[in-house]
ZADO-1210 file (C-alpha; in nm, 4 decimals, padded with zeros to 6 digits):
<atoms>
<atom x="04.2644" y="06.4391" z="-05.8391" code="MET" pos="1"/>
<atom x="04.1130" y="06.3546" z="-05.5023" code="ARG" pos="2"/>
<atom x="04.1312" y="06.7174" z="-05.4020" code="ARG" pos="3"/>
<atom x="03.9344" y="06.8139" z="-05.7152" code="PHE" pos="4"/>
<atom x="03.6530" y="06.5697" z="-05.6321" code="TYR" pos="5"/>
<atom x="03.6456" y="06.6905" z="-05.2720" code="TYR" pos="6"/>
<atom x="03.6249" y="07.0564" z="-05.3820" code="THR" pos="7"/>
<atom x="03.3575" y="06.9769" z="-05.6404" code="ALA" pos="8"/>
<atom x="03.1546" y="06.7844" z="-05.3814" code="SER" pos="9"/>
<atom x="03.1720" y="07.0674" z="-05.1300" code="VAL" pos="10"/>
<atom x="03.0758" y="07.3233" z="-05.3962" code="ALA" pos="11"/>
<atom x="02.7789" y="07.1100" z="-05.5002" code="LEU" pos="12"/>
<atom x="02.6642" y="07.0706" z="-05.1405" code="LEU" pos="13"/>
<atom x="02.6914" y="07.4433" z="-05.0709" code="VAL" pos="14"/>
<atom x="02.4903" y="07.5288" z="-05.3838" code="SER" pos="15"/>
<atom x="02.2219" y="07.2749" z="-05.2940" code="ALA" pos="16"/>
<atom x="02.1858" y="07.4243" z="-04.9469" code="VAL" pos="17"/>
<atom x="02.1746" y="07.7767" z="-05.0902" code="ALA" pos="18"/>
<atom x="01.8738" y="07.6988" z="-05.3139" code="VAL" pos="19"/>
<atom x="01.6851" y="07.4781" z="-05.0666" code="ALA" pos="20"/>
<atom x="01.3469" y="07.6029" z="-04.9487" code="ALA" pos="21"/>
<atom x="01.3540" y="07.7883" z="-04.6184" code="PRO" pos="22"/>
<atom x="01.2360" y="07.6124" z="-04.3059" code="VAL" pos="23"/>
<atom x="00.8913" y="07.7313" z="-04.1898" code="PRO" pos="24"/>
<atom x="00.9128" y="07.9755" z="-03.8982" code="PRO" pos="25"/>
<atom x="00.9101" y="07.8170" z="-03.5533" code="ARG" pos="26"/>
<atom x="00.5595" y="07.7981" z="-03.4079" code="GLY" pos="27"/>
<atom x="00.3871" y="07.8658" z="-03.7402" code="ALA" pos="28"/>
<atom x="00.0757" y="07.6797" z="-03.8478" code="HIS" pos="29"/>
<atom x="00.2052" y="07.5220" z="-04.1684" code="VAL" pos="30"/>
<atom x="-00.0148" y="07.4910" z="-04.4773" code="LEU" pos="31"/>
<atom x="00.1163" y="07.2441" z="-04.7376" code="ARG" pos="32"/>
<atom x="-00.0244" y="07.1226" z="-05.0660" code="GLY" pos="33"/>
<atom x="-00.2018" y="07.0838" z="-05.2926" code="PRO" pos="34"/>
<atom x="-00.2245" y="06.7072" z="-05.2849" code="TYR" pos="35"/>
<atom x="-00.4487" y="06.4838" z="-05.4949" code="ALA" pos="36"/>
<atom x="-00.3621" y="06.1353" z="-05.3589" code="PHE" pos="37"/>
<atom x="-00.3613" y="05.9775" z="-05.0157" code="ASP" pos="38"/>
<atom x="-00.0617" y="05.7954" z="-04.8679" code="GLU" pos="39"/>
<atom x="-00.1533" y="05.4721" z="-05.0485" code="SER" pos="40"/>
<atom x="-00.1731" y="05.6425" z="-05.3893" code="GLY" pos="41"/>
<atom x="-00.5532" y="05.6480" z="-05.4063" code="LYS" pos="42"/>
<atom x="-00.6753" y="05.9559" z="-05.5991" code="PRO" pos="43"/>
<atom x="-00.8745" y="06.2028" z="-05.3901" code="LEU" pos="44"/>
<atom x="-01.0285" y="06.5446" z="-05.4428" code="PRO" pos="45"/>
<atom x="-00.7542" y="06.8031" z="-05.4065" code="GLU" pos="46"/>
<atom x="-00.6625" y="06.8899" z="-05.0482" code="TYR" pos="47"/>
<atom x="-00.4062" y="07.0740" z="-04.8357" code="TYR" pos="48"/>
<atom x="-00.2644" y="06.9988" z="-04.4936" code="TYR" pos="49"/>
<atom x="-00.2892" y="07.2606" z="-04.2205" code="LEU" pos="50"/>
<atom x="-00.1012" y="07.1464" z="-03.9118" code="ASP" pos="51"/>
<atom x="-00.1178" y="06.7885" z="-04.0406" code="GLY" pos="52"/>
<atom x="-00.4978" y="06.7869" z="-04.0872" code="LYS" pos="53"/>
<atom x="-00.6575" y="06.7632" z="-04.4317" code="ARG" pos="54"/>
<atom x="-00.8462" y="07.0654" z="-04.5606" code="VAL" pos="55"/>
<atom x="-01.0649" y="06.9921" z="-04.8644" code="HIS" pos="56"/>
<atom x="-01.2492" y="07.3222" z="-04.9136" code="THR" pos="57"/>
<atom x="-01.1924" y="07.6946" z="-04.8758" code="ILE" pos="58"/>
<atom x="-01.4666" y="07.6939" z="-04.6126" code="GLU" pos="59"/>
<atom x="-01.2772" y="07.4321" z="-04.4082" code="GLN" pos="60"/>
<atom x="-00.9585" y="07.6373" z="-04.4395" code="LEU" pos="61"/>
<atom x="-01.1382" y="07.9538" z="-04.3266" code="LYS" pos="62"/>
<atom x="-01.2951" y="07.7682" z="-04.0335" code="ALA" pos="63"/>
<atom x="-00.9550" y="07.6328" z="-03.9266" code="ALA" pos="64"/>
<atom x="-00.7935" y="07.9779" z="-03.9506" code="VAL" pos="65"/>
<atom x="-01.0766" y="08.1384" z="-03.7536" code="SER" pos="66"/>
<atom x="-01.0085" y="07.8908" z="-03.4681" code="GLN" pos="67"/>
<atom x="-00.6424" y="07.9936" z="-03.4359" code="LEU" pos="68"/>
<atom x="-00.5438" y="08.2192" z="-03.1474" code="PRO" pos="69"/>
<atom x="-00.4834" y="08.5869" z="-03.2284" code="PRO" pos="70"/>
<atom x="-00.1192" y="08.6523" z="-03.3118" code="GLY" pos="71"/>
<atom x="-00.0751" y="08.3153" z="-03.4865" code="SER" pos="72"/>
<atom x="00.1063" y="08.2750" z="-03.8169" code="LEU" pos="73"/>
<atom x="-00.0186" y="08.0596" z="-04.1042" code="VAL" pos="74"/>
<atom x="00.2765" y="07.9797" z="-04.3306" code="TYR" pos="75"/>
<atom x="00.2227" y="07.8274" z="-04.6755" code="PHE" pos="76"/>
<atom x="00.5200" y="07.6040" z="-04.7497" code="ASP" pos="77"/>
<atom x="00.4824" y="07.5601" z="-05.1246" code="GLY" pos="78"/>
<atom x="00.8262" y="07.4361" z="-05.2237" code="ALA" pos="79"/>
<atom x="00.6906" y="07.2388" z="-05.5229" code="CYS" pos="80"/>
<atom x="00.4332" y="07.4831" z="-05.6562" code="THR" pos="81"/>
<atom x="00.4532" y="07.8076" z="-05.8461" code="SER" pos="82"/>
<atom x="00.0997" y="07.9370" z="-05.7939" code="THR" pos="83"/>
<atom x="-00.0055" y="08.2124" z="-05.5569" code="GLU" pos="84"/>
<atom x="-00.3524" y="08.0856" z="-05.4772" code="SER" pos="85"/>
<atom x="-00.5149" y="07.8123" z="-05.2712" code="VAL" pos="86"/>
<atom x="-00.6614" y="07.5724" z="-05.5255" code="GLU" pos="87"/>
<atom x="-00.9520" y="07.4114" z="-05.3418" code="LEU" pos="88"/>
<atom x="-01.3068" y="07.3545" z="-05.4536" code="GLY" pos="89"/>
<atom x="-01.4506" y="07.5343" z="-05.7518" code="ARG" pos="90"/>
<atom x="-01.2818" y="07.8175" z="-05.9338" code="ARG" pos="91"/>
<atom x="-01.2087" y="08.0970" z="-05.8815" code="PRO" pos="92"/>
<atom x="-00.9535" y="07.9858" z="-05.6275" code="TYR" pos="93"/>
<atom x="-00.8631" y="08.1928" z="-05.3234" code="MET" pos="94"/>
<atom x="-00.5609" y="08.4108" z="-05.3917" code="SER" pos="95"/>
<atom x="-00.2890" y="08.4453" z="-05.1306" code="PHE" pos="96"/>
<atom x="-00.3736" y="08.8148" z="-05.0956" code="SER" pos="97"/>
<atom x="-00.7396" y="08.7240" z="-05.0245" code="ALA" pos="98"/>
<atom x="-00.6270" y="08.4613" z="-04.7721" code="LEU" pos="99"/>
<atom x="-00.3963" y="08.7194" z="-04.6116" code="ARG" pos="100"/>
<atom x="-00.6903" y="08.9621" z="-04.5759" code="ARG" pos="101"/>
<atom x="-00.9072" y="08.6875" z="-04.4252" code="PHE" pos="102"/>
<atom x="-00.6316" y="08.5948" z="-04.1797" code="CYS" pos="103"/>
<atom x="-00.5806" y="08.9594" z="-04.0826" code="GLN" pos="104"/>
<atom x="-00.9526" y="08.9913" z="-04.0088" code="SER" pos="105"/>
<atom x="-00.8944" y="08.7201" z="-03.7432" code="HIS" pos="106"/>
<atom x="-00.5681" y="08.8763" z="-03.6123" code="GLN" pos="107"/>
<atom x="-00.3675" y="08.5965" z="-03.7779" code="VAL" pos="108"/>
<atom x="-00.0666" y="08.6620" z="-04.0031" code="SER" pos="109"/>
<atom x="-00.0178" y="08.4852" z="-04.3344" code="PHE" pos="110"/>
<atom x="00.3118" y="08.4384" z="-04.5142" code="ASP" pos="111"/>
<atom x="00.4338" y="08.1991" z="-04.7793" code="TRP" pos="112"/>
<atom x="00.7258" y="08.0584" z="-04.9710" code="HIS" pos="113"/>
<atom x="00.6692" y="07.9376" z="-05.3249" code="VAL" pos="114"/>
<atom x="00.9282" y="07.7510" z="-05.5321" code="GLY" pos="115"/>
<atom x="01.2586" y="07.5912" z="-05.4497" code="LEU" pos="116"/>
</atoms>
């Protein structure tokens, strides 16, 4: 019986690792979000984090990307979201393909992972 529980535990662990979100590429500028609350639980206008700094508008995101050195990678780590757009400010939101084009115009790559 112990062997059964051990085998079941190992199988469960292996499956959990197999479906876990990939780790962002080393050296990438990581974009995470959207968030709507600060660390204390206070509601805020929706924001994202880019390299640990809050970005509240598309204009702020574009300004931050334009400051990155050529050859950089912006990686959207959206493990808990299923959308393919940056939802900041008023609609229409900025699609990932539009963000990719903007990044390319500044010699910056853009990639993403959405879902678990």
